TORLO-784221 format. One record per residue (C-alpha): chain; y, z, x. Coordinates in steps of 0.001 Angstrom, whole numbers, plus 524288, in hexadecimal, padded with zeros to 5 digits. Example, Ala and Ser with C-alpha at 12.3 -4.5 7.8 and 13.67 -1.06 7.14 Angstrom:
BEGIN
{chain:A	y:7EE6C	z:81E78	x:8300C}
{chain:A	y:7FBDC	z:81BE4	x:83566}
// end
This chain:
BEGIN
{chain:A	y:E1B38	z:5BDA5	x:60E87}
{chain:A	y:E196E	z:5BB02	x:60091}
{chain:A	y:E285C	z:5B9AE	x:5FE4D}
{chain:A	y:E28EC	z:5AFAA	x:6095A}
{chain:A	y:E1CF1	z:5A801	x:60421}
{chain:A	y:E239C	z:5A85E	x:5F632}
{chain:A	y:E30BC	z:5A282	x:5FC21}
{chain:A	y:E290D	z:59762	x:601D8}
{chain:A	y:E215C	z:5946C	x:5F50A}
{chain:A	y:E2A2C	z:58DE7	x:5EB4F}
{chain:A	y:E266A	z:59283	x:5DCE9}
{chain:A	y:E2698	z:58499	x:5D7B9}
{chain:A	y:E1BD4	z:580BB	x:5E155}
{chain:A	y:E126B	z:58D0B	x:5DFAB}
{chain:A	y:E084C	z:584EE	x:5D9BA}
{chain:A	y:E0837	z:57BE7	x:5E549}
{chain:A	y:E0BD7	z:5834E	x:5F28C}
{chain:A	y:E0E5A	z:59165	x:5F618}
{chain:A	y:E1081	z:5988A	x:6031D}
{chain:A	y:E0773	z:5A48D	x:6037F}
{chain:A	y:E048D	z:5AF42	x:60D66}
{chain:A	y:DF79C	z:5B45E	x:610EC}
{chain:A	y:DF589	z:5C19B	x:61814}
{chain:A	y:DEA0C	z:5C39D	x:6213C}
{chain:A	y:DEA25	z:5CFF7	x:629A9}
{chain:A	y:DF70B	z:5CF2A	x:63154}
{chain:A	y:DF8DC	z:5C07D	x:62E49}
{chain:A	y:E013C	z:5BA71	x:62364}
{chain:A	y:DFED7	z:5AC28	x:621D7}
{chain:A	y:E0870	z:5A3F3	x:61A24}
{chain:A	y:E02E2	z:59850	x:6133F}
{chain:A	y:E070C	z:58D28	x:60B8D}
{chain:A	y:DFDE2	z:58B9E	x:5FF71}
{chain:A	y:DFC16	z:57EE5	x:5F837}
{chain:A	y:DF4F8	z:57C27	x:5EBBB}
{chain:A	y:DEA52	z:5719C	x:5EC7F}
{chain:A	y:DEFDC	z:5639F	x:5EABE}
{chain:A	y:DE64F	z:56022	x:5DFD2}
{chain:A	y:DE7CB	z:56DDC	x:5D918}
{chain:A	y:DD9A7	z:57115	x:5DBE0}
{chain:A	y:DD45D	z:57A82	x:5E64A}
{chain:A	y:DDAC4	z:5852C	x:5EE8A}
{chain:A	y:DE88A	z:585C0	x:5F3E5}
{chain:A	y:DE9D2	z:582BC	x:602A0}
{chain:A	y:DF059	z:58BD9	x:60C1A}
{chain:A	y:DF789	z:58716	x:617C5}
{chain:A	y:DFBA5	z:591B9	x:62147}
{chain:A	y:E0A2B	z:5916A	x:62507}
{chain:A	y:E0BAF	z:59D31	x:62C8A}
{chain:A	y:E062F	z:5AA8B	x:63103}
{chain:A	y:E0C99	z:5B709	x:63370}
{chain:A	y:E04CC	z:5C0CE	x:63BD6}
{chain:A	y:E080B	z:5CF4B	x:63CC0}
{chain:A	y:E07A4	z:5D58A	x:64A29}
{chain:A	y:E0711	z:5E3EE	x:647DB}
{chain:A	y:E0946	z:5E8D9	x:65514}
{chain:A	y:E1599	z:5E201	x:65639}
{chain:A	y:E1945	z:5E395	x:6476C}
{chain:A	y:E1CD2	z:5D4EA	x:6461C}
{chain:A	y:E17ED	z:5C8CD	x:64015}
{chain:A	y:E14EC	z:5BB70	x:64796}
{chain:A	y:E15E0	z:5ADEE	x:6413B}
{chain:A	y:E0AE5	z:5A3DA	x:6433E}
{chain:A	y:E090D	z:59572	x:63E3D}
{chain:A	y:DFCFC	z:58DFE	x:63B4D}
{chain:A	y:DF990	z:5814B	x:64223}
{chain:A	y:DF282	z:5758E	x:63BA8}
{chain:A	y:DE4E3	z:57C90	x:63E98}
{chain:A	y:DE9DF	z:588EB	x:6389D}
{chain:A	y:DEAEC	z:58FF1	x:64562}
{chain:A	y:DF57A	z:599D0	x:645DB}
{chain:A	y:DFFB2	z:59A12	x:6508E}
{chain:A	y:E0A67	z:5A2E0	x:65428}
{chain:A	y:E17CD	z:59D4A	x:64F64}
{chain:A	y:E2155	z:59D4E	x:65B1C}
{chain:A	y:E2977	z:590AB	x:65809}
{chain:A	y:E33BD	z:59629	x:64E60}
{chain:A	y:E3D1C	z:5A141	x:64E95}
{chain:A	y:E352D	z:5ACE3	x:64AA5}
{chain:A	y:E2721	z:5AE97	x:64D92}
{chain:A	y:E2550	z:5BD51	x:64C0D}
{chain:A	y:E2B9A	z:5C875	x:64582}
{chain:A	y:E2C4D	z:5CCBA	x:637BE}
{chain:A	y:E2545	z:5C5BE	x:62C1A}
{chain:A	y:E32B4	z:5C2D2	x:62655}
{chain:A	y:E36FD	z:5BC3E	x:632E3}
{chain:A	y:E2ABE	z:5B427	x:63422}
{chain:A	y:E2B11	z:5AFFC	x:62589}
{chain:A	y:E394E	z:5ABD8	x:627AC}
{chain:A	y:E3510	z:5A389	x:633EC}
{chain:A	y:E2A08	z:59D1E	x:62B0F}
{chain:A	y:E3425	z:59A48	x:620B4}
{chain:A	y:E3DA4	z:5948E	x:62A34}
{chain:A	y:E3345	z:58D34	x:631C6}
{chain:A	y:E3B93	z:5889F	x:63D20}
{chain:A	y:E30DE	z:58118	x:64308}
{chain:A	y:E2AFB	z:57B4C	x:63675}
{chain:A	y:E1DF8	z:5815D	x:639EC}
{chain:A	y:E1C14	z:58898	x:62D45}
{chain:A	y:E20FF	z:58063	x:6224A}
{chain:A	y:E2150	z:57369	x:629E9}
// end
């Protein structure tokens, strides 16, 4: 996860924007994190995607947030469940423009 986030965070923009991941239980949330526009205050976190581990099936599922920050299972693209590497590749490719716009 960390390598994928680093690949999507250009070093020249590290003081302005980064892609990060946050782990909570069996969920990994990938966020775009931006510095405050005026240089004061906290960085903002915009969720882009979430991977959820299903232990009984030994696979991950992919989810996307709507404008109200509610998560929905990603079914629009090519790969919506499988290994973490497969899902990260689907996020990077973003065939439906749901993650990166």
